[in-house]
C-alpha positions in Angstrom: 0.1 0.0 -0.1 1.5 3.4 -1.0 1.6 6.5 1.0 -1.3 8.0 -1.0 -3.4 4.9 -0.4 -2.7 5.3 3.1 -3.8 8.9 3.2 -7.1 8.0 1.6 -7.7 5.2 4.0 -6.9 7.8 7.0 -9.1 10.3 5.4 -12.2 7.9 4.9 -11.8 7.0 8.7 -11.7 10.7 9.5 -15.0 11.3 7.7 -16.6 8.1 9.3 -15.6 9.3 12.8 -17.0 12.8 12.1 -20.3 11.3 11.0 -20.1 9.3 14.2 -19.7 12.2 16.1 -22.6 13.9 14.4 -24.8 11.4 15.3 -23.7 11.3 18.9 -24.5 15.0 19.1 -28.0 14.4 17.8 -28.6 11.3 20.1 -27.5 13.7 23.0 -29.6 16.6 21.9 -32.7 14.5 21.5 -32.2 12.5 24.6 -35.6 13.9 25.9 -37.5 14.1 22.7 -40.6 12.2 22.6 -40.7 9.8 19.5 -36.8 10.0 18.7 -35.2 6.8 18.2 -31.4 6.5 18.9 -29.1 6.4 15.8 -26.2 4.3 15.2 -23.9 4.7 12.4 -23.9 2.0 9.5 -20.3 1.7 7.9 -18.9 -0.7 5.4 -15.3 -1.5 4.3 -14.2 0.1 1.0 -12.8 -2.9 -1.2 -10.9 -2.6 -4.4 -8.5 -5.2 -6.1 -9.4 -7.8 -3.0 -7.8 -5.3 -0.8 -9.5 -3.0 1.8 -8.9 0.9 0.8 -11.0 2.4 3.4 -14.5 2.7 5.2 -17.6 3.8 3.9 -20.4 5.6 5.6 -23.9 4.0 4.7 -25.6 6.3 6.7 -27.7 6.3 10.0 -30.0 3.5 11.1 -32.3 3.2 14.0 -32.0 0.9 17.0 -35.2 -0.6 17.8 -36.9 -3.9 18.1 -39.6 -4.4 15.8 -41.4 -7.1 17.8 -41.4 -5.0 20.8 -42.5 -2.0 19.2 -45.6 -4.2 17.8 -46.2 -5.5 21.1 -46.0 -2.0 22.6 -48.7 -0.8 19.9 -51.1 -3.3 20.7 -50.6 -2.5 24.5 -51.2 1.1 23.8 -54.5 -0.1 22.1 -55.5 -2.2 25.0 -54.7 0.5 27.6 -56.7 3.1 25.8 -59.8 0.7 25.8 -59.3 -0.1 29.6 -59.2 3.3 30.5 -62.1 4.5 28.8 -64.2 1.5 29.9 -63.2 2.1 33.4 -63.6 5.7 33.3 -67.1 5.1 32.0 -68.2 2.2 34.4 -66.8 4.6 37.3 -69.3 7.3 36.1 -72.2 4.8 35.9 -71.4 3.3 39.5 -71.3 6.9 41.0 -74.5 7.7 39.2 -76.4 4.8 40.6 -74.3 4.9 43.7 -72.8 2.3 46.1 -75.4 -0.1 47.9 -76.8 1.5 50.9 -75.9 5.2 49.9 -78.3 7.7 50.5 -78.7 8.3 46.7 -78.8 4.9 45.7 -81.8 3.4 43.7 -82.4 0.6 46.4 -82.5 3.4 49.2 -85.2 5.3 47.3 -87.0 2.0 46.9 -86.6 1.1 50.5 -88.1 4.8 51.4 -91.0 4.2 49.6 -91.7 0.7 51.0 -90.9 2.2 54.3 -93.7 4.9 53.7 -96.2 2.0 52.5 -95.6 0.2 55.5 -96.5 3.4 57.6 -99.7 3.9 55.7 -100.6 0.3 56.2 -100.1 1.1 59.9 -102.1 3.9 59.5 -104.3 3.9 56.3 -106.6 7.1 57.2 -103.7 9.3 58.0 -103.3 12.2 55.5 -99.9 12.5 56.5 -99.0 9.0 55.7 -100.7 9.1 52.2 -98.9 12.4 51.5 -95.6 10.7 52.3 -96.2 7.8 50.0 -96.8 10.1 47.2 -93.8 12.0 48.0 -91.5 9.2 48.1 -93.0 7.6 44.9 -92.4 11.1 43.2 -88.7 11.1 44.4 -88.3 7.6 43.0 -89.8 8.2 39.7 -87.6 11.5 39.5 -84.4 9.7 40.4 -85.2 7.3 37.4 -85.9 10.1 35.1 -82.5 11.8 35.9 -80.7 8.6 35.6 -82.1 7.7 32.4 -81.5 11.1 31.2 -77.6 10.8 32.1 -77.4 7.4 30.5 -78.8 8.8 27.2 -76.3 11.7 27.7 -73.4 9.5 27.9 -74.5 7.6 25.2 -74.6 10.5 22.9 -71.1 11.5 24.3 -69.9 8.0 23.0 -71.5 8.5 19.7 -70.0 12.0 19.2 -66.5 10.9 20.5 -66.6 8.0 17.9 -67.1 10.6 15.3 -64.0 12.6 16.8 -62.0 9.3 16.9 -62.8 8.1 13.4 -61.9 11.7 12.0 -58.6 11.9 13.8 -57.7 8.2 12.6 -58.6 9.2 8.9 -56.2 12.1 9.2 -53.4 9.9 10.6 -53.9 7.3 7.9 -53.4 10.1 5.1 -50.3 11.2 7.0 -48.7 7.6 7.3 -49.3 7.4 3.4 -47.7 10.7 2.8 -44.7 9.9 4.8 -44.5 6.5 3.1 -44.1 8.4 -0.1 -41.4 10.6 1.2 -39.1 7.7 2.7 -39.5 5.8 -0.7 -38.1 8.9 -2.5 -35.6 9.9 0.2 -34.9 7.4 2.9 -34.4 8.9 6.4 -34.5 8.0 9.8 -35.9 11.2 11.0 -38.9 10.7 8.4 -39.3 7.1 9.9 -39.5 8.5 13.4 -42.3 10.9 12.3 -44.1 8.2 10.6 -43.8 5.8 13.7 -45.4 9.0 15.9 -48.3 8.8 13.5 -48.6 5.0 13.8 -48.4 5.3 17.8 -51.1 7.9 17.7 -53.2 5.6 15.6 -52.6 2.8 17.9 -54.4 4.2 20.7 -57.3 4.5 18.6 -57.4 1.1 17.1 -55.8 -2.3 17.0 -53.1 -2.1 14.3 -50.4 -4.3 12.8 -47.7 -2.8 10.7 -45.5 -4.6 8.2 -42.3 -3.2 6.7 -41.9 -3.1 2.9 -38.6 -3.5 1.1 -38.6 0.1 -0.3 -38.9 1.5 3.0 -42.8 2.1 3.1 -45.2 -0.1 5.7 -48.6 -1.5 5.4 -50.9 -0.8 8.2 -53.9 -2.8 8.9 -56.3 -4.0 11.9 -55.7 -7.2 13.7 -59.2 -7.9 12.3 -57.9 -7.8 8.8 -59.0 -4.2 7.6 -56.4 -2.8 5.3 -55.7 0.8 6.2 -52.6 1.8 4.5 -50.7 0.2 1.7 -47.8 2.0 0.5 -48.9 5.5 -0.4 -52.7 4.6 -0.7 -54.7 5.3 2.6 -58.3 3.9 3.2 -60.6 6.8 3.9 -62.5 6.6 7.3 -65.9 8.3 8.1 -68.6 8.1 10.6 -72.3 9.5 10.1 -73.1 10.5 13.6 -76.5 10.6 14.5 -78.9 11.8 17.6 -79.7 8.7 19.8 -82.8 7.7 21.9 -83.5 4.9 24.0 -84.4 2.8 21.0 -81.4 3.5 18.8 -79.5 0.5 18.1 -76.9 -0.7 15.4 -78.0 -2.9 12.7 -76.0 -4.1 9.6 -79.1 -3.2 7.4 -78.9 0.7 6.8 -82.5 0.8 6.7 -82.7 -0.6 10.4 -79.8 1.3 11.7 -80.4 4.4 13.7 -76.8 5.0 15.3 -73.6 6.0 13.3 -71.4 3.5 11.5 -67.9 3.6 10.4 -67.4 3.5 6.7 -64.1 2.5 5.1 -63.7 3.6 1.5 -60.7 1.9 0.0 -58.7 3.4 -3.4 -61.3 1.9 -5.4 -64.0 4.0 -4.2 -65.7 0.8 -2.6 -67.3 1.8 0.9 -67.5 -1.0 3.6 -69.4 -0.9 6.9 -66.5 -2.5 9.2 -68.6 -2.6 12.3 -70.7 -5.3 10.6 -67.7 -7.7 10.7 -66.0 -6.3 13.7 -62.9 -5.5 12.2 -61.8 -3.1 15.3 -61.3 -4.9 18.3 -59.3 -2.8 20.7 -58.4 1.1 21.5 -60.5 4.2 21.9 -62.7 3.3 19.1 -63.7 -0.2 20.2 -64.1 1.0 23.5 -66.7 3.8 22.6 -68.6 1.4 20.3 -68.8 -0.9 23.4 -70.1 1.8 25.5 -72.5 3.0 22.8 -74.0 -0.3 21.9 -73.6 -2.7 25.0 -72.8 -1.0 28.4 -75.1 1.9 28.4 -77.9 0.3 26.5 -77.8 -2.3 29.2 -77.6 0.3 31.9 -80.7 1.8 30.2 -82.5 -1.3 30.4 -81.7 -1.9 33.8 -83.8 1.3 34.5 -86.4 0.6 32.3 -87.1 -2.7 33.6 -87.0 -1.4 37.1 -89.6 1.4 36.2 -91.7 -1.3 34.8 -91.6 -3.6 37.2 -92.6 -0.5 39.7 -95.5 0.3 37.5 -96.7 -3.2 36.7 -96.4 -4.8 39.9 -98.8 -2.3 41.5 -101.2 -2.3 38.5 -101.4 -5.7 37.2 -103.6 -8.4 38.3 -103.8 -12.2 37.2 -106.7 -13.4 35.3 -106.7 -17.3 35.9 -108.0 -19.6 33.2 -111.3 -21.6 34.1 -111.2 -25.4 33.5 -112.8 -26.4 30.4 -113.8 -29.7 28.5 -115.0 -31.0 25.3 -115.5 -34.7 25.1 -112.3 -36.2 26.4 -110.0 -33.2 25.7 -109.6 -31.0 28.8 -108.0 -27.6 29.1 -108.8 -24.1 30.3 -110.8 -21.0 29.1 -109.5 -17.6 29.4 -111.4 -14.3 29.2 -109.1 -11.8 27.5 -111.8 -8.7 27.7 -109.6 -7.0 30.5 -106.2 -7.1 28.6 -104.6 -4.0 27.6 -102.0 -3.8 24.6 -98.9 -5.6 25.8 -100.4 -7.5 28.6 -99.1 -11.3 28.3 -101.2 -14.4 27.9 -99.1 -17.6 29.5 -99.9 -21.2 28.4 -98.0 -24.0 30.0 -98.5 -27.5 28.5 -96.9 -31.1 28.5 -96.3 -32.5 25.2 -96.6 -36.3 24.3 -93.7 -37.9 25.5 -93.3 -35.9 28.6 -91.6 -32.6 27.6 -92.9 -29.4 29.0 -93.3 -25.9 27.6 -94.3 -22.4 28.9 -95.2 -20.0 26.0 -96.0 -16.3 26.4 -98.3 -14.3 23.9 -98.7 -10.5 23.9 -101.8 -8.8 23.2 -101.7 -6.3 20.4 -104.4 -4.0 19.2 -103.1 -3.7 15.7 -101.1 -6.1 13.3 -98.3 -3.3 13.5 -98.1 -3.8 17.4 -98.3 -7.6 16.8 -95.3 -7.6 14.5 -93.2 -5.2 16.7 -93.7 -7.5 19.6 -92.7 -10.4 17.6 -89.7 -8.4 16.3 -88.7 -7.9 20.0 -88.7 -11.7 20.6 -92.2 -12.4 21.9 -95.4 -13.5 20.0 -97.7 -10.9 19.4 -101.2 -11.6 18.9 -103.5 -9.0 17.2 -106.7 -8.7 19.1 -108.3 -6.1 16.9 -110.6 -8.1 14.5 -111.5 -10.3 17.2 -109.8 -13.8 18.5 -109.6 -15.4 15.1 -105.9 -14.4 14.4 -104.9 -15.0 18.0 -106.6 -18.5 17.9 -104.4 -19.1 14.5 -101.2 -17.9 16.2 -101.3 -19.7 19.5 -102.6 -22.8 17.6 -99.5 -22.9 15.4 -97.2 -22.3 18.3 -98.4 -25.0 20.5 -98.8 -27.7 17.5 -101.3 -30.2 16.6 -101.5 -32.0 19.9 -103.6 -29.1 21.0 -107.0 -27.5 20.1 -107.4 -23.7 20.3 -110.7 -22.0 19.7 -113.0 -19.1 20.4 -115.9 -20.6 21.9 -117.8 -17.2 22.7 -117.3 -13.6 23.0 -113.7 -12.9 24.2 -113.0 -16.3 25.6 -109.9 -18.2 24.5 -110.0 -22.0 25.0 -106.9 -24.2 24.9 -107.7 -27.9 25.3 -105.4 -31.2 25.0 -105.9 -34.0 22.6 -107.6 -35.9 25.3 -105.0 -38.6 25.2 -101.1 -37.9 25.2 -100.9 -34.1 25.9 -101.9 -31.9 28.7 -102.5 -28.1 29.2 -101.5 -27.5 32.7 -102.2 -23.8 33.1 -103.4 -20.8 31.4 -103.6 -17.4 32.6 -103.2 -13.8 31.7 -101.8 -10.5 33.5 -104.4 -7.4 33.0 -103.5 -4.0 33.6 -105.9 -2.2 36.1 -106.5 1.4 34.5 -109.0 2.8 36.9 -108.6 4.0 40.4 -111.8 2.8 41.8 -112.2 -0.5 39.6 -113.1 -2.8 42.7 -109.5 -4.1 42.2 -107.1 -3.2 44.8 -104.2 -3.0 42.1 -103.6 0.8 41.1 -101.9 2.5 38.3 -100.0 4.6 40.6 -97.0 5.0 38.1 -98.0 6.1 34.5 -96.2 6.7 31.3 -95.5 10.6 31.3 -94.1 10.6 27.9 -97.3 9.1 26.4 -100.1 11.4 28.0 -100.1 9.7 31.2 -101.0 6.2 29.9 -101.2 3.3 32.0 -98.1 1.4 31.7 -98.9 -2.3 30.2 -95.8 -2.9 28.1 -97.5 -2.0 24.9 -95.9 -2.2 21.4 -98.1 0.2 19.7 -96.2 3.0 18.2 -92.9 1.4 19.4 -91.9 -0.5 22.6 -93.3 1.4 25.6 -90.7 -0.3 27.7 -87.9 1.4 25.6 -87.1 4.6 27.5 -89.8 4.0 30.2 -87.5 5.1 32.9 -87.2 8.4 31.6 -90.8 8.9 31.2 -92.3 7.0 34.3 -94.4 9.6 36.5 -96.9 9.4 39.4 -100.5 9.3 38.4 -101.8 12.7 38.5 -105.4 11.5 39.4 -103.7 9.9 42.5 -102.2 13.1 43.4 -105.3 15.0 43.1 -107.3 12.5 45.1 -104.8 10.6 47.5 -107.6 8.8 49.2 -107.5 6.4 46.3 -104.4 4.9 47.8 -106.8 3.3 50.1 -110.3 3.4 48.5 -110.3 1.0 45.5 -114.3 1.0 45.3 -117.1 3.0 46.6 -118.0 0.8 49.7 -114.2 0.7 50.8 -113.8 2.4 54.2 -111.1 4.7 54.8 -109.2 2.8 57.2 -108.9 -0.4 54.9 -105.7 -1.6 54.7 -106.0 -4.0 51.4 -104.9 -1.6 48.7 -101.6 -0.4 50.8 -100.9 -4.0 52.0 -101.2 -5.3 48.5 -98.8 -2.6 47.1 -96.2 -3.1 50.0 -96.1 -7.0 49.1 -96.2 -6.4 45.3 -92.9 -4.4 45.8 -91.1 -6.5 48.7 -92.4 -10.1 48.6 -94.0 -10.9 45.3 -91.8 -12.4 42.7 -91.7 -11.4 38.8 -89.1 -11.9 36.0 -87.0 -9.3 34.8 -85.6 -9.6 31.2 -82.2 -10.7 30.5 -81.3 -7.8 28.6 -80.6 -6.0 31.9 -77.8 -8.4 32.4 -78.7 -9.3 35.9 -78.6 -13.1 36.3 -77.1 -13.5 32.8 -77.9 -11.9 29.5 -79.9 -14.9 28.2 -81.8 -15.7 31.3 -84.4 -13.6 33.3 -83.7 -12.6 36.8 -86.7 -13.7 39.3 -87.4 -11.7 42.4 -88.9 -8.8 44.0 -89.0 -5.1 42.6 -87.0 -4.1 45.7 -84.5 -6.9 45.3 -84.1 -6.1 41.6 -83.1 -2.4 42.6 -80.6 -4.0 44.9 -79.1 -6.0 42.2 -78.8 -3.4 39.7 -76.7 -1.4 42.2 -74.5 -4.4 43.1 -74.0 -5.1 39.4 -73.1 -1.6 38.4 -70.4 -1.8 41.5 -69.2 -5.0 40.3 -68.7 -3.9 36.8 -67.0 -0.7 37.8 -64.5 -2.8 40.0 -63.8 -5.2 37.2 -63.2 -2.5 34.7 -60.7 -0.5 37.2 -59.0 -3.8 37.9 -58.6 -4.5 34.1 -57.3 -0.8 33.7 -54.8 -1.2 36.3 -53.3 -4.4 35.1 -53.4 -3.1 31.5 -51.2 0.1 32.7 -48.8 -2.3 34.4 -48.2 -4.2 31.3 -48.0 -1.1 29.3 -45.4 0.5 31.4 -43.4 -2.7 31.4 -43.4 -2.6 27.4 -42.6 0.8 27.3 -39.6 0.5 29.7 -38.2 -2.4 27.5 -38.6 -0.4 24.2 -37.2 2.7 25.8 -34.4 0.7 27.0 -33.6 -0.6 23.4 -34.7 2.4 21.3 -34.3 5.4 23.7 -30.8 7.5 24.2 -28.7 6.5 27.3 -26.1 9.4 28.0 -23.7 7.2 29.5 -23.5 4.9 26.4 -23.4 7.9 24.3 -20.4 9.5 26.2 -18.6 6.0 26.0 -19.1 6.0 22.2 -18.0 9.8 22.2 -14.5 8.7 23.7 -14.3 5.8 21.2 -14.9 8.1 18.4 -12.5 10.9 19.5 -9.9 8.0 20.0 -10.7 6.8 16.3 -10.5 10.4 15.1 -7.3 11.1 16.8 -5.6 8.0 15.4 -6.8 8.6 11.9 -5.4 12.2 12.3 -2.1 10.9 13.4 -2.0 8.5 10.5 -2.4 11.5 8.2 0.4 13.3 9.8 2.7 10.4 9.8 2.2 9.9 6.0 2.6 13.6 5.4 6.0 13.6 7.4 7.1 10.6 5.2 6.1 12.1 1.9 7.9 15.1 3.1 10.9 13.2 3.9 10.8 11.6 0.6 10.6 15.0 -1.3 13.8 16.1 0.6 15.6 13.0 -0.4 14.6 13.4 -3.9 15.5 17.1 -4.0 
């Protein structure tokens, strides 16, 4: 190797050392910069004629573990999801209050029942009657307020979804733009900026990132939705809507009355991504869960409680009377007192021994019957007489039973006289008057439907949906509070029949509450008293809040651990940089000494030659 070659090699070493010093200075200066990834110098030996003739600086590369980075993004999505759920469940728990709290629903129900007990003890007392109405008014008002707050939270979730989707759409476009820049001019700084956008996106949804040979990345959700492919980004949009108690998502746009997320690809084809569940974590998934499951369930709990209060005090049982026709036996049931929404229950034992209990819901129109059936019940339209009901009930029971209308409003259900059995036939009829002669009373009414009696009607939509926001005290009872005692013209002022019945219906009588409330299981009804259901609602909210908080705390621990791993590997460590600085200083000095020595030798040769 000649002196000139030695000089070239030394100069290339100086250039490499200088480049290394530049990177160290960048690392130290950005040690606290969010999103900055530590750079290291990539070098390669220069080879010519089978000999090394220097060092070539290839550029700066980032020091990061892509597997840890992938895990970090998934944990970021999980942490965002858990934090939003924990916050919402905490708010709900505080709204419903803890069991035994002075503002708890269970406490308000207990207050109402205690005032009823006082009325039983002194039914003629004007003060006792007033206190019952005051407690009932407070209970109805609390249900109204809670229902309004739940609906407000649900609308907030809808609005938050719109904001999150809009932000995600902007991030996707930004990632595609950086892809184009990086393909054109590879740069660690541009990669850091692109990663910062992807990190923001990972708090909104669960994403996986795949690096491409040209420096670009593909971004998709873990559910398989392609978001960014090179320089092309999928467009995301959300059609926010004003929500009501009956608003629900449906894949059919004609039935959907909440907003959905539409992903439009470069080909212009739009896709409803909620139909396939393509976003499974992050803020968007959390807000969807709140809007479509958590808050509707809280609303269902309130509606079920309100309906239980109203119906337990106003519904009476209409029992079937034994009936026969030849060898066939069964029951007759008079349906004249039934209101729209009142149930008819038939219990049978089929040939072979299997037992069934079927419930049919009275409707006063074909539309109401269809709405009841769509809601999972069997609607029977009695607007044109019992012919339609006979057909519907007969079809549901099957050929082993005979269903007929022997006269007027009487429904008859008989067995086949041999192998089947009709074990019970009854109905619930809502009492609409205050002095009907029945001790039941429509104390609570539907204030949003012109103070109509609550009967669970499906006419004009489900009366149950949103009933907690409309429940009110019957103004006729407020005007004449003596009706808390008198259920007919001959009832004495001190009679305890009605207040005793009301107290029993709330505290001891059992009724079924739909599984939609999530008490006792989503698919199975909970059976118990109205007061017991109120307690279950409070306990359920407290348990859900605790579970959500524990999940959030656990997720934060995992996220912090992964963040620490990523920072240790990709972040800047000042001690490491100072060590690197000393090495570079030594290398720089050694290369400079080589250049000086070569120059001295060349000068000596020139003097000898001269």
